[in-house]
Backbone and ligand atoms as CSV (ligand in chain L), in Angstrom:
chain,resi,resn,atom,element,x,y,z
A,1,UNK,N,N,-8.287,24.214,20.959
A,1,UNK,CA,C,-7.956,23.153,20.062
A,1,UNK,C,C,-9.065,23.012,19.051
A,2,UNK,N,N,-8.640,22.789,17.752
A,2,UNK,CA,C,-9.614,22.512,16.709
A,2,UNK,C,C,-10.438,21.249,17.012
A,3,UNK,N,N,-11.597,21.122,16.443
A,3,UNK,CA,C,-12.342,19.857,16.657
A,3,UNK,C,C,-11.611,18.724,16.172
A,4,UNK,N,N,-11.010,18.876,14.918
A,4,UNK,CA,C,-10.330,17.771,14.264
A,4,UNK,C,C,-9.154,17.291,15.186
A,5,UNK,N,N,-8.324,18.255,15.767
A,5,UNK,CA,C,-7.251,17.881,16.630
A,5,UNK,C,C,-7.745,17.156,17.883
A,6,UNK,N,N,-8.832,17.641,18.405
A,6,UNK,CA,C,-9.501,17.010,19.527
A,6,UNK,C,C,-9.919,15.635,19.292
A,7,UNK,N,N,-10.491,15.337,18.098
A,7,UNK,CA,C,-10.810,13.953,17.768
A,7,UNK,C,C,-9.486,13.016,17.690
A,8,UNK,N,N,-8.451,13.614,17.192
A,8,UNK,CA,C,-7.178,12.746,17.041
A,8,UNK,C,C,-6.688,12.521,18.451
A,9,UNK,N,N,-6.628,13.583,19.358
A,9,UNK,CA,C,-6.042,13.422,20.648
A,9,UNK,C,C,-6.904,12.434,21.544
A,10,UNK,N,N,-8.192,12.540,21.384
A,10,UNK,CA,C,-9.084,11.657,22.158
A,10,UNK,C,C,-8.863,10.202,21.532
A,11,UNK,N,N,-8.782,10.048,20.358
A,11,UNK,CA,C,-8.507,8.782,19.816
A,11,UNK,C,C,-7.290,8.154,20.289
A,12,UNK,N,N,-6.185,8.989,20.337
A,12,UNK,CA,C,-4.843,8.572,20.842
A,12,UNK,C,C,-5.088,8.063,22.342
A,13,UNK,N,N,-5.754,8.799,23.138
A,13,UNK,CA,C,-6.006,8.372,24.456
A,13,UNK,C,C,-6.655,7.019,24.460
A,14,UNK,N,N,-7.617,6.665,23.669
A,14,UNK,CA,C,-8.278,5.480,23.658
A,14,UNK,C,C,-7.343,4.478,23.220
A,15,UNK,N,N,-6.448,4.709,22.235
A,15,UNK,CA,C,-5.486,3.730,21.714
A,15,UNK,C,C,-4.524,3.387,22.872
A,16,UNK,N,N,-4.197,4.332,23.671
A,16,UNK,CA,C,-3.245,4.034,24.755
A,16,UNK,C,C,-3.886,3.248,25.715
A,17,UNK,N,N,-5.200,3.468,25.943
A,17,UNK,CA,C,-5.807,2.627,27.067
A,17,UNK,C,C,-6.093,1.233,26.574
A,18,UNK,N,N,-6.165,1.127,25.339
A,18,UNK,CA,C,-6.379,-0.231,24.708
A,18,UNK,C,C,-5.086,-1.163,24.517
A,19,UNK,N,N,-4.097,-0.312,24.089
A,19,UNK,CA,C,-2.835,-1.040,23.552
A,19,UNK,C,C,-1.580,-0.688,24.441
A,20,UNK,N,N,-1.782,0.186,25.326
A,20,UNK,CA,C,-0.641,0.730,26.217
A,20,UNK,C,C,0.255,-0.502,26.745
A,21,UNK,N,N,-0.395,-1.483,27.203
A,21,UNK,CA,C,0.342,-2.571,27.885
A,21,UNK,C,C,1.206,-3.485,26.969
A,22,UNK,N,N,0.890,-3.339,25.626
A,22,UNK,CA,C,1.681,-4.190,24.734
A,22,UNK,C,C,2.767,-3.440,24.038
A,23,UNK,N,N,2.843,-2.154,24.206
A,23,UNK,CA,C,3.728,-1.285,23.441
A,23,UNK,C,C,5.179,-1.690,23.661
A,24,UNK,N,N,5.472,-1.972,25.036
A,24,UNK,CA,C,6.811,-2.332,25.379
A,24,UNK,C,C,7.532,-3.376,24.462
A,25,UNK,N,N,6.741,-4.408,24.117
A,25,UNK,CA,C,7.370,-5.511,23.403
A,25,UNK,C,C,7.868,-5.130,21.966
A,26,UNK,N,N,7.373,-3.960,21.476
A,26,UNK,CA,C,7.749,-3.610,20.104
A,26,UNK,C,C,8.882,-2.529,20.086
A,27,UNK,N,N,9.403,-2.149,21.169
A,27,UNK,CA,C,10.485,-1.184,21.301
A,27,UNK,C,C,11.701,-1.689,20.682
A,28,UNK,N,N,12.033,-2.874,20.807
A,28,UNK,CA,C,13.351,-3.540,20.338
A,28,UNK,C,C,13.347,-3.494,18.802
A,29,UNK,N,N,12.358,-3.627,18.182
A,29,UNK,CA,C,12.477,-3.706,16.655
A,29,UNK,C,C,11.143,-4.284,16.119
A,30,UNK,N,N,11.098,-4.335,14.826
A,30,UNK,CA,C,9.897,-4.884,14.241
A,30,UNK,C,C,10.178,-6.058,13.221
A,31,UNK,N,N,9.231,-6.902,13.177
A,31,UNK,CA,C,9.385,-8.117,12.336
A,31,UNK,C,C,7.996,-8.547,11.677
A,32,UNK,N,N,7.709,-7.528,10.696
A,32,UNK,CA,C,6.508,-7.830,10.017
A,32,UNK,C,C,6.531,-8.990,9.044
A,33,UNK,N,N,5.356,-9.633,8.839
A,33,UNK,CA,C,5.483,-10.781,7.969
A,33,UNK,C,C,5.126,-10.514,6.605
A,34,UNK,N,N,4.599,-9.315,6.361
A,34,UNK,CA,C,4.336,-8.897,4.900
A,34,UNK,C,C,4.388,-7.394,4.797
A,35,UNK,N,N,4.678,-7.001,3.542
A,35,UNK,CA,C,4.670,-5.493,3.355
A,35,UNK,C,C,3.374,-5.210,2.313
A,36,UNK,N,N,2.665,-4.198,2.497
A,36,UNK,CA,C,1.565,-3.924,1.664
A,36,UNK,C,C,1.660,-2.480,1.063
A,37,UNK,N,N,1.587,-2.489,-0.283
A,37,UNK,CA,C,1.507,-1.184,-0.955
A,37,UNK,C,C,0.006,-1.010,-1.398
A,38,UNK,N,N,-0.643,-0.013,-0.764
A,38,UNK,CA,C,-1.991,0.201,-1.201
A,38,UNK,C,C,-2.369,1.668,-1.324
A,39,UNK,N,N,-3.558,2.020,-1.566
A,39,UNK,CA,C,-4.055,3.351,-1.787
A,39,UNK,C,C,-4.226,4.159,-0.477
A,40,UNK,N,N,-3.987,5.364,-0.514
A,40,UNK,CA,C,-4.183,6.224,0.682
A,40,UNK,C,C,-5.659,6.578,1.054
A,41,UNK,N,N,-6.562,5.998,0.169
A,41,UNK,CA,C,-7.970,6.132,0.432
A,41,UNK,C,C,-8.307,5.833,1.874
A,42,UNK,N,N,-9.016,6.740,2.487
A,42,UNK,CA,C,-9.398,6.493,3.921
A,42,UNK,C,C,-10.306,5.322,4.250
A,43,UNK,N,N,-10.898,4.791,3.183
A,43,UNK,CA,C,-11.723,3.573,3.332
A,43,UNK,C,C,-11.040,2.200,3.221
A,44,UNK,N,N,-9.640,2.547,3.050
A,44,UNK,CA,C,-8.905,1.149,2.753
A,44,UNK,C,C,-7.737,1.078,3.803
A,45,UNK,N,N,-8.091,0.794,5.045
A,45,UNK,CA,C,-6.954,0.700,6.151
A,45,UNK,C,C,-6.506,-0.639,6.159
A,46,UNK,N,N,-5.196,-0.994,5.769
A,46,UNK,CA,C,-4.786,-2.342,5.709
A,46,UNK,C,C,-4.898,-3.039,7.002
A,47,UNK,N,N,-4.385,-2.417,8.088
A,47,UNK,CA,C,-4.398,-3.241,9.413
A,47,UNK,C,C,-5.775,-3.645,9.745
A,48,UNK,N,N,-6.844,-3.046,9.452
A,48,UNK,CA,C,-8.191,-3.292,9.795
A,48,UNK,C,C,-8.618,-4.370,8.855
A,49,UNK,N,N,-8.294,-4.151,7.553
A,49,UNK,CA,C,-8.719,-5.186,6.451
A,49,UNK,C,C,-8.185,-6.522,6.676
A,50,UNK,N,N,-7.055,-6.593,7.118
A,50,UNK,CA,C,-6.279,-7.873,7.386
A,50,UNK,C,C,-6.364,-8.221,8.745
A,51,UNK,N,N,-7.037,-7.548,9.655
A,51,UNK,CA,C,-7.160,-7.807,10.994
A,51,UNK,C,C,-5.945,-8.134,11.777
A,52,UNK,N,N,-4.821,-7.335,11.582
A,52,UNK,CA,C,-3.554,-7.499,12.180
A,52,UNK,C,C,-3.232,-6.365,13.165
A,53,UNK,N,N,-2.279,-6.721,14.038
A,53,UNK,CA,C,-1.909,-5.728,15.124
A,53,UNK,C,C,-0.684,-5.024,14.816
A,54,UNK,N,N,-0.169,-4.353,15.869
A,54,UNK,CA,C,1.042,-3.503,15.838
A,54,UNK,C,C,2.317,-4.510,15.241
A,55,UNK,N,N,3.096,-3.999,14.387
A,55,UNK,CA,C,4.188,-4.644,14.113
A,55,UNK,C,C,4.007,-5.866,13.079
A,56,UNK,N,N,2.807,-6.151,12.562
A,56,UNK,CA,C,2.701,-7.228,11.840
A,56,UNK,C,C,2.681,-7.065,10.294
A,57,UNK,N,N,2.299,-5.871,9.813
A,57,UNK,CA,C,2.543,-5.548,8.448
A,57,UNK,C,C,3.170,-4.161,8.244
A,58,UNK,N,N,3.934,-4.071,7.181
A,58,UNK,CA,C,4.726,-2.953,6.886
A,58,UNK,C,C,3.936,-2.251,5.701
A,59,UNK,N,N,3.446,-1.137,6.005
A,59,UNK,CA,C,2.503,-0.433,4.934
A,59,UNK,C,C,3.085,0.747,4.361
A,60,UNK,N,N,2.871,0.764,2.950
A,60,UNK,CA,C,3.261,2.056,2.136
A,60,UNK,C,C,2.034,2.321,1.441
A,61,UNK,N,N,1.594,3.570,1.585
A,61,UNK,CA,C,0.388,4.024,0.792
A,61,UNK,C,C,0.517,5.297,0.109
A,62,UNK,N,N,-0.043,5.336,-1.074
A,62,UNK,CA,C,-0.078,6.539,-1.750
A,62,UNK,C,C,-1.357,6.537,-2.687
A,63,UNK,N,N,-1.809,7.627,-3.213
A,63,UNK,CA,C,-3.020,7.608,-4.234
A,63,UNK,C,C,-2.757,6.686,-5.218
A,64,UNK,N,N,-3.535,5.675,-5.531
A,64,UNK,CA,C,-3.554,4.799,-6.627
A,64,UNK,C,C,-2.551,3.676,-6.586
A,65,UNK,N,N,-1.944,3.448,-5.347
A,65,UNK,CA,C,-1.085,2.319,-4.992
A,65,UNK,C,C,-0.071,2.223,-6.050
A,66,UNK,N,N,0.602,3.175,-6.347
A,66,UNK,CA,C,1.687,3.235,-7.504
A,66,UNK,C,C,3.086,3.012,-6.931
A,67,UNK,N,N,3.932,2.461,-7.656
A,67,UNK,CA,C,5.231,2.338,-7.286
A,67,UNK,C,C,6.107,3.211,-8.269
A,68,UNK,N,N,6.192,4.509,-7.923
A,68,UNK,CA,C,6.783,5.450,-8.867
A,68,UNK,C,C,7.950,6.198,-8.481
A,69,UNK,N,N,7.943,6.500,-7.123
A,69,UNK,CA,C,8.992,7.487,-6.522
A,69,UNK,C,C,9.980,6.623,-5.648
A,70,UNK,N,N,11.116,7.185,-5.420
A,70,UNK,CA,C,12.036,6.546,-4.415
A,70,UNK,C,C,11.539,6.379,-3.027
A,71,UNK,N,N,10.532,7.270,-2.742
A,71,UNK,CA,C,10.035,7.143,-1.406
A,71,UNK,C,C,9.222,5.878,-1.244
A,72,UNK,N,N,8.365,5.437,-2.227
A,72,UNK,CA,C,7.558,4.251,-2.141
A,72,UNK,C,C,8.414,3.023,-2.326
A,73,UNK,N,N,9.330,3.090,-3.475
A,73,UNK,CA,C,10.156,1.945,-3.727
A,73,UNK,C,C,11.122,1.700,-2.732
A,74,UNK,N,N,11.728,2.912,-2.252
A,74,UNK,CA,C,12.799,2.687,-1.170
A,74,UNK,C,C,12.225,2.142,0.145
A,75,UNK,N,N,11.017,2.544,0.454
A,75,UNK,CA,C,10.383,1.894,1.719
A,75,UNK,C,C,10.276,0.496,1.497
A,76,UNK,N,N,9.695,0.008,0.461
A,76,UNK,CA,C,9.468,-1.406,0.149
A,76,UNK,C,C,10.904,-2.047,0.168
A,77,UNK,N,N,11.886,-1.448,-0.441
A,77,UNK,CA,C,13.194,-2.142,-0.395
A,77,UNK,C,C,13.708,-2.234,1.056
A,78,UNK,N,N,13.518,-1.328,1.855
A,78,UNK,CA,C,13.845,-1.440,3.286
A,78,UNK,C,C,13.135,-2.581,3.897
A,79,UNK,N,N,11.904,-2.785,3.642
A,79,UNK,CA,C,11.087,-3.863,4.292
A,79,UNK,C,C,11.806,-5.230,3.678
A,80,UNK,N,N,12.099,-5.317,2.464
A,80,UNK,CA,C,12.734,-6.371,1.867
A,80,UNK,C,C,14.176,-6.759,2.382
A,81,UNK,N,N,14.962,-5.842,2.319
A,81,UNK,CA,C,16.358,-5.944,2.596
A,81,UNK,C,C,16.719,-6.017,4.087
A,82,UNK,N,N,16.001,-5.109,4.807
A,82,UNK,CA,C,16.325,-5.030,6.264
A,82,UNK,C,C,15.433,-5.747,7.214
A,83,UNK,N,N,14.083,-5.840,6.775
A,83,UNK,CA,C,13.072,-6.519,7.690
A,83,UNK,C,C,12.841,-7.934,7.129
A,84,UNK,N,N,13.421,-8.242,5.991
A,84,UNK,CA,C,13.353,-9.543,5.412
A,84,UNK,C,C,11.862,-10.120,5.291
A,85,UNK,N,N,10.948,-9.198,4.890
A,85,UNK,CA,C,9.616,-9.684,4.657
A,85,UNK,C,C,9.582,-10.600,3.404
A,86,UNK,N,N,8.829,-11.766,3.492
A,86,UNK,CA,C,8.782,-12.629,2.493
A,86,UNK,C,C,7.748,-12.400,1.418
A,87,UNK,N,N,6.930,-11.391,1.713
A,87,UNK,CA,C,5.734,-11.076,0.853
A,87,UNK,C,C,5.488,-9.636,0.682
A,88,UNK,N,N,5.337,-9.210,-0.519
A,88,UNK,CA,C,4.785,-7.843,-0.796
A,88,UNK,C,C,3.363,-8.052,-1.436
A,89,UNK,N,N,2.392,-7.363,-0.972
A,89,UNK,CA,C,1.132,-7.314,-1.635
A,89,UNK,C,C,0.819,-5.929,-2.108
A,90,UNK,N,N,0.531,-5.820,-3.402
A,90,UNK,CA,C,0.122,-4.576,-4.099
A,90,UNK,C,C,-1.417,-4.620,-4.173
A,91,UNK,N,N,-2.031,-3.760,-3.507
A,91,UNK,CA,C,-3.484,-3.954,-3.410
A,91,UNK,C,C,-4.211,-2.594,-3.812
A,92,UNK,N,N,-4.947,-2.833,-4.982
A,92,UNK,CA,C,-5.809,-1.753,-5.459
A,92,UNK,C,C,-7.299,-1.893,-4.913
A,93,UNK,N,N,-8.167,-1.119,-5.125
A,93,UNK,CA,C,-9.448,-1.245,-4.477
A,93,UNK,C,C,-10.538,-0.698,-5.354
A,94,UNK,N,N,-11.740,-1.184,-5.227
A,94,UNK,CA,C,-12.962,-0.722,-6.000
A,94,UNK,C,C,-13.168,0.796,-5.555
A,95,UNK,N,N,-13.924,1.544,-6.568
A,95,UNK,CA,C,-14.303,2.890,-6.145
A,95,UNK,C,C,-13.039,3.722,-5.924
A,96,UNK,N,N,-11.965,3.523,-6.609
A,96,UNK,CA,C,-10.681,4.266,-6.322
A,96,UNK,C,C,-10.746,5.597,-7.009
A,97,UNK,N,N,-10.571,6.730,-6.302
A,97,UNK,CA,C,-10.650,8.059,-6.806
A,97,UNK,C,C,-9.422,8.307,-7.820
A,98,UNK,N,N,-8.219,7.862,-7.496
A,98,UNK,CA,C,-7.144,8.053,-8.306
A,98,UNK,C,C,-7.343,7.373,-9.653
A,99,UNK,N,N,-7.866,6.131,-9.702
A,99,UNK,CA,C,-8.177,5.455,-10.890
A,99,UNK,C,C,-9.255,6.217,-11.696
A,100,UNK,N,N,-10.293,6.675,-10.937
A,100,UNK,CA,C,-11.374,7.424,-11.685
A,100,UNK,C,C,-10.776,8.688,-12.252
A,101,UNK,N,N,-9.859,9.385,-11.589
A,101,UNK,CA,C,-9.377,10.574,-12.115
A,101,UNK,C,C,-8.500,10.181,-13.433
A,102,UNK,N,N,-7.827,9.141,-13.354
A,102,UNK,CA,C,-7.042,8.745,-14.520
A,102,UNK,C,C,-8.006,8.413,-15.751
A,103,UNK,N,N,-9.198,7.856,-15.424
A,103,UNK,CA,C,-10.068,7.392,-16.483
A,103,UNK,C,C,-10.929,8.608,-17.011
A,104,UNK,N,N,-11.237,9.551,-16.058
A,104,UNK,CA,C,-12.273,10.536,-16.539
A,104,UNK,C,C,-11.652,12.074,-16.377
A,105,UNK,N,N,-10.584,12.179,-15.611
A,105,UNK,CA,C,-10.101,13.592,-15.279
A,105,UNK,C,C,-9.231,14.120,-16.342
A,106,UNK,N,N,-9.106,15.440,-16.442
A,106,UNK,CA,C,-8.084,15.998,-17.523
A,106,UNK,C,C,-6.751,15.789,-16.897
A,107,UNK,N,N,-5.783,15.738,-17.868
A,107,UNK,CA,C,-4.334,15.737,-17.438
A,107,UNK,C,C,-4.007,17.017,-16.950
A,108,UNK,N,N,-2.994,17.052,-15.975
A,108,UNK,CA,C,-2.450,18.320,-15.620
A,108,UNK,C,C,-0.990,18.100,-15.217
A,109,UNK,N,N,-0.260,19.295,-14.871
A,109,UNK,CA,C,1.153,19.133,-14.777
A,109,UNK,C,C,1.541,19.120,-13.317
A,110,UNK,N,N,0.537,19.051,-12.362
A,110,UNK,CA,C,0.813,18.956,-10.959
A,110,UNK,C,C,1.281,17.645,-10.611
A,111,UNK,N,N,1.592,17.358,-9.403
A,111,UNK,CA,C,1.995,16.055,-8.788
A,111,UNK,C,C,0.877,15.083,-9.054
A,112,UNK,N,N,-0.335,15.656,-8.863
A,112,UNK,CA,C,-1.529,14.615,-9.092
A,112,UNK,C,C,-1.513,14.262,-10.531
A,113,UNK,N,N,-1.128,15.092,-11.491
A,113,UNK,CA,C,-0.983,14.729,-12.904
A,113,UNK,C,C,0.006,13.556,-13.126
A,114,UNK,N,N,1.076,13.511,-12.299
A,114,UNK,CA,C,2.098,12.442,-12.434
A,114,UNK,C,C,1.412,11.159,-11.920
A,115,UNK,N,N,0.692,11.043,-10.992
A,115,UNK,CA,C,-0.087,9.996,-10.454
A,115,UNK,C,C,-1.005,9.470,-11.484
A,116,UNK,N,N,-1.788,10.369,-12.041
A,116,UNK,CA,C,-2.830,10.041,-13.135
A,116,UNK,C,C,-2.008,9.359,-14.340
A,117,UNK,N,N,-0.871,9.993,-14.783
A,117,UNK,CA,C,-0.186,9.604,-15.920
A,117,UNK,C,C,0.362,8.175,-15.680
A,118,UNK,N,N,0.888,7.965,-14.440
A,118,UNK,CA,C,1.440,6.599,-14.163
A,118,UNK,C,C,0.336,5.617,-14.227
A,119,UNK,N,N,-0.885,5.859,-13.715
A,119,UNK,CA,C,-1.977,4.862,-13.764
A,119,UNK,C,C,-2.356,4.651,-15.346
A,120,UNK,N,N,-2.349,5.665,-16.112
A,120,UNK,CA,C,-2.762,5.634,-17.489
A,120,UNK,C,C,-1.978,4.593,-18.400
A,121,UNK,N,N,-0.764,4.463,-17.933
A,121,UNK,CA,C,0.203,3.546,-18.612
A,121,UNK,C,C,-0.459,2.246,-18.915
A,122,UNK,N,N,-1.369,1.744,-17.951
A,122,UNK,CA,C,-1.908,0.449,-18.107
A,122,UNK,C,C,-3.236,0.401,-18.898
A,123,UNK,N,N,-3.609,1.527,-19.555
A,123,UNK,CA,C,-4.879,1.637,-20.084
A,123,UNK,C,C,-5.111,0.824,-21.439
A,124,UNK,N,N,-4.000,0.217,-21.815
A,124,UNK,CA,C,-4.246,-0.673,-23.083
A,124,UNK,C,C,-5.065,-1.859,-22.757
A,125,UNK,N,N,-5.096,-2.162,-21.451
A,125,UNK,CA,C,-5.926,-3.397,-21.039
A,125,UNK,C,C,-7.331,-2.909,-20.586
A,126,UNK,N,N,-8.282,-3.794,-20.612
A,126,UNK,CA,C,-9.702,-3.276,-20.398
A,126,UNK,C,C,-10.020,-3.159,-18.892
A,127,UNK,N,N,-9.399,-4.073,-18.022
A,127,UNK,CA,C,-9.761,-3.919,-16.659
A,127,UNK,C,C,-8.751,-3.113,-15.921
A,128,UNK,N,N,-8.972,-1.836,-15.905
A,128,UNK,CA,C,-7.940,-0.824,-15.390
A,128,UNK,C,C,-7.519,-1.178,-13.905
A,129,UNK,N,N,-8.417,-1.432,-13.022
A,129,UNK,CA,C,-8.201,-1.721,-11.694
A,129,UNK,C,C,-7.091,-2.829,-11.510
A,130,UNK,N,N,-7.426,-3.972,-12.155
A,130,UNK,CA,C,-6.430,-5.134,-12.038
A,130,UNK,C,C,-5.199,-4.938,-12.900
A,131,UNK,N,N,-5.435,-4.265,-14.044
A,131,UNK,CA,C,-4.139,-3.903,-14.798
A,131,UNK,C,C,-3.228,-2.881,-14.090
A,132,UNK,N,N,-3.780,-2.071,-13.394
A,132,UNK,CA,C,-2.881,-1.060,-12.686
A,132,UNK,C,C,-2.053,-1.899,-11.579
A,133,UNK,N,N,-2.802,-2.746,-10.917
A,133,UNK,CA,C,-2.077,-3.578,-9.825
A,133,UNK,C,C,-0.920,-4.366,-10.502
A,134,UNK,N,N,-1.246,-4.983,-11.586
A,134,UNK,CA,C,-0.285,-5.879,-12.248
A,134,UNK,C,C,0.969,-4.950,-12.764
A,135,UNK,N,N,0.606,-3.825,-13.355
A,135,UNK,CA,C,1.686,-2.972,-13.822
A,135,UNK,C,C,2.503,-2.423,-12.736
A,136,UNK,N,N,1.902,-2.205,-11.484
A,136,UNK,CA,C,2.785,-1.682,-10.415
A,136,UNK,C,C,3.730,-2.730,-9.972
A,137,UNK,N,N,3.185,-3.973,-10.058
A,137,UNK,CA,C,4.148,-5.070,-9.653
A,137,UNK,C,C,5.334,-5.174,-10.603
A,138,UNK,N,N,4.990,-4.947,-11.847
A,138,UNK,CA,C,6.075,-4.998,-12.937
A,138,UNK,C,C,7.060,-3.701,-12.754
A,139,UNK,N,N,6.431,-2.659,-12.331
A,139,UNK,CA,C,7.342,-1.418,-12.144
A,139,UNK,C,C,8.241,-1.721,-10.987
A,140,UNK,N,N,7.672,-2.297,-9.819
A,140,UNK,CA,C,8.565,-2.452,-8.739
A,140,UNK,C,C,9.793,-3.413,-9.151
A,141,UNK,N,N,9.341,-4.338,-9.964
A,141,UNK,CA,C,10.572,-5.388,-10.392
A,141,UNK,C,C,11.528,-4.576,-11.267
A,142,UNK,N,N,11.019,-3.699,-12.191
A,142,UNK,CA,C,11.851,-3.031,-13.139
A,142,UNK,C,C,12.663,-1.932,-12.261
A,143,UNK,N,N,12.073,-1.244,-11.349
A,143,UNK,CA,C,12.613,-0.071,-10.772
A,143,UNK,C,C,13.445,-0.350,-9.584
A,144,UNK,N,N,13.390,-1.586,-9.035
A,144,UNK,CA,C,14.213,-1.822,-7.828
A,144,UNK,C,C,14.981,-3.189,-8.143
A,145,UNK,N,N,16.237,-2.984,-8.121
A,145,UNK,CA,C,17.192,-4.210,-8.236
A,145,UNK,C,C,16.926,-4.996,-6.937
A,146,UNK,N,N,16.985,-4.455,-5.774
A,146,UNK,CA,C,16.779,-5.190,-4.537
A,146,UNK,C,C,15.664,-6.077,-4.599
A,147,UNK,N,N,14.428,-5.610,-5.031
A,147,UNK,CA,C,13.190,-6.391,-5.048
A,147,UNK,C,C,13.261,-7.410,-6.115
A,148,UNK,N,N,13.702,-7.114,-7.372
A,148,UNK,CA,C,13.709,-7.994,-8.418
A,148,UNK,C,C,14.681,-9.235,-8.049
A,149,UNK,N,N,15.910,-8.837,-7.338
A,149,UNK,CA,C,16.838,-9.855,-6.915
A,149,UNK,C,C,16.278,-10.795,-5.915
A,150,UNK,N,N,15.492,-10.272,-4.946
A,150,UNK,CA,C,14.905,-11.105,-3.890
A,150,UNK,C,C,13.778,-12.028,-4.446
A,151,UNK,N,N,13.199,-11.570,-5.513
A,151,UNK,CA,C,12.127,-12.457,-6.286
A,151,UNK,C,C,12.852,-13.524,-6.938
A,152,UNK,N,N,13.993,-13.128,-7.612
A,152,UNK,CA,C,14.629,-14.178,-8.378
A,152,UNK,C,C,15.432,-15.097,-7.465
A,153,UNK,N,N,15.765,-14.689,-6.330
A,153,UNK,CA,C,16.405,-15.677,-5.279
A,153,UNK,C,C,15.475,-16.425,-4.669
A,154,UNK,N,N,14.259,-16.158,-4.741
A,154,UNK,CA,C,13.206,-16.907,-4.057
A,154,UNK,C,C,12.889,-16.588,-2.658
A,155,UNK,N,N,13.439,-15.424,-2.085
A,155,UNK,CA,C,13.186,-15.161,-0.776
A,155,UNK,C,C,11.962,-14.118,-0.656
A,156,UNK,N,N,11.465,-13.630,-1.744
A,156,UNK,CA,C,10.306,-12.748,-1.786
A,156,UNK,C,C,9.295,-13.110,-2.886
A,157,UNK,N,N,8.114,-13.073,-2.464
A,157,UNK,CA,C,6.889,-13.186,-3.445
A,157,UNK,C,C,6.202,-11.879,-3.592
A,158,UNK,N,N,5.829,-11.437,-4.749
A,158,UNK,CA,C,4.947,-10.248,-4.909
A,158,UNK,C,C,3.627,-10.749,-5.325
A,159,UNK,N,N,2.537,-10.265,-4.749
A,159,UNK,CA,C,1.164,-10.698,-5.013
A,159,UNK,C,C,0.238,-9.555,-5.320
A,160,UNK,N,N,-0.555,-9.502,-6.261
A,160,UNK,CA,C,-1.551,-8.497,-6.430
A,160,UNK,C,C,-2.788,-8.829,-5.704
A,161,UNK,N,N,-3.586,-7.835,-5.397
A,161,UNK,CA,C,-4.868,-8.014,-4.723
A,161,UNK,C,C,-5.812,-6.840,-5.046
A,162,UNK,N,N,-7.048,-7.112,-4.898
A,162,UNK,CA,C,-8.018,-6.032,-5.060
A,162,UNK,C,C,-8.969,-6.054,-3.815
A,163,UNK,N,N,-9.046,-4.926,-3.141
A,163,UNK,CA,C,-10.026,-4.960,-2.020
A,163,UNK,C,C,-11.403,-4.369,-2.487
A,164,UNK,N,N,-12.476,-5.063,-2.088
A,164,UNK,CA,C,-13.687,-4.771,-2.613
A,164,UNK,C,C,-14.427,-4.018,-1.322
A,165,UNK,N,N,-14.482,-2.683,-1.474
A,165,UNK,CA,C,-14.987,-1.927,-0.256
A,165,UNK,C,C,-16.440,-2.067,-0.080
A,166,UNK,N,N,-17.248,-2.651,-1.009
A,166,UNK,CA,C,-18.531,-2.951,-0.790
A,166,UNK,C,C,-18.891,-3.929,0.202
A,167,UNK,N,N,-18.032,-5.123,0.212
A,167,UNK,CA,C,-18.308,-6.074,1.181
A,167,UNK,C,C,-17.074,-6.498,2.056
A,168,UNK,N,N,-15.965,-5.803,1.830
A,168,UNK,CA,C,-14.836,-6.056,2.621
A,168,UNK,C,C,-13.902,-7.239,2.229
A,169,UNK,N,N,-14.246,-7.849,1.088
A,169,UNK,CA,C,-13.384,-8.988,0.677
A,169,UNK,C,C,-12.138,-8.621,0.031
A,170,UNK,N,N,-10.977,-9.176,0.158
A,170,UNK,CA,C,-9.853,-9.068,-0.587
A,170,UNK,C,C,-9.706,-10.213,-1.529
A,171,UNK,N,N,-9.607,-9.787,-2.807
A,171,UNK,CA,C,-9.464,-10.842,-3.970
A,171,UNK,C,C,-7.925,-10.906,-4.220
A,172,UNK,N,N,-7.260,-12.079,-4.055
A,172,UNK,CA,C,-5.883,-12.106,-4.439
A,172,UNK,C,C,-5.755,-12.483,-5.825
A,173,UNK,N,N,-4.926,-11.864,-6.577
A,173,UNK,CA,C,-4.842,-11.985,-8.036
A,173,UNK,C,C,-4.015,-13.107,-8.561
A,174,UNK,N,N,-3.028,-13.549,-7.810
A,174,UNK,CA,C,-2.216,-14.592,-8.228
A,174,UNK,C,C,-1.565,-15.418,-7.069
L,1,ZN,ZN,ZN,-7.797,4.687,-4.296
């Protein structure tokens, strides 16, 4: 077994010894109180940052916390339409590699290039980190009828946030 696989398997055993007793109650379904779209960065784990347990938040992650593909948007639509979450948080973070690549990296035609180009759309504004969060909220509203309808109906709120990985604080933007 590779060292990395062993670390994962060992961790899973620790997880089961810690949480095994409570897993039964989650089998019937999930009822998260919020959905979070955030960056895949390994330093930004939403369940730890918000100190929540199994079944409490519905998480979608990609590099740059962008709402560009049916996979991300559809996942959030599922949370809104089927799980009835009343809140989506779109959360960027300081020291973001995707944002840094958009600011400083060359453009390219790979899938990474698509992420970078999506983030660059907000570069008319000076604060790229917060502008990207706000732009992704706007894109969610534009690109998803289900989400924009739920917001208009008053059953869903979408909130922006920035996680400061220097001290662990989450700054809510609105
Ligand atoms: Zn990031």
